[in-house]
Structure formats: structure tokens, C-alpha cells
N, C-alpha and C positions, 0 to 999 in steps of 0.2 A: 864343556859337555863331557860326561863320563864315557869311558870306553864302551860300556854296554849300550848306552844311548847312541853313540856314534856308529857302532856295529849295526844296531837296529835301523838307523837312518840309511846306512849304506845298503842294507838288505832290501828295504822298501824302494830305494832308488833303482836297484837292479831289477826288481819286480816291475816297476813302472816302465823301465826301458824295454823289458820283455813284452809287456802288454802293448806298448806303442809299436813295437816291431810286428807283433801279431796283427794289430789293426792295419798297419801298412800292407802286410802281406795279404790280408783279406781283401783290402781295397784293390790291390793289384791282381787278385785272382790266383795267387800262388801259395796260399796258406797250407794246402794239402800236398804241396810238391816239395820234394827234397831239394834243398839249395845246392847240393853237390852234383846230383845226376838228373834231377827233374822227375824222378819216379814218384808215384803216389806214396804218401805216408799212411801206413795202416791206421785204421780207426782206433785200434787197441793202443797204439803208441800215443796217439793224440789224446785219448782219454786219460792215460797214465801221466802224460806230460803235455799239456796244451801249448807250451812254449817251444816244443820240439820243432826243429826245422830241417831234420834229416831223416831219411828212411832207415830201415833196419840194417841195410848194408853199410851205412855211414853213421856210426854211433856219434852222439854229440860230444863235443869237447867238454872237459871238466871245467866248471866255473871257478875252480880254485887256482 
């Protein structure tokens, strides 16, 4: 597999894990709640990043 293909597969796998996490959080009723403090995550943040799991006070960790 070429490096570009491998990188693409890894990106798709990360996205799939993110979607699975969102679905689990939705099922648990915690999708809109910050995983750090439990506060509501603003709609604007979720629109900008639907995979976000933290409020404005707790910026997400870099994926890098």
C-alpha cells in the first residue's frame, strides 16, 4: 500500500471511530455534555465540529 493510501485509510479509520463514539454518546444521552465537566456543549461548537466532546472551557486535544 502506498503512503498516501495508508494515510487515507488511517484518516477514514479515525473518522469511523469518531462517529462510533458520537453514536455511543447519543445512546447514553451525553452527546451534548462536556466529558470533562458535564456542562452543555454550545450548539455553535457542535455545528463546527460534531465530534467535539468538550465545552468551550475545555478545548479538545490535538489529534496530532
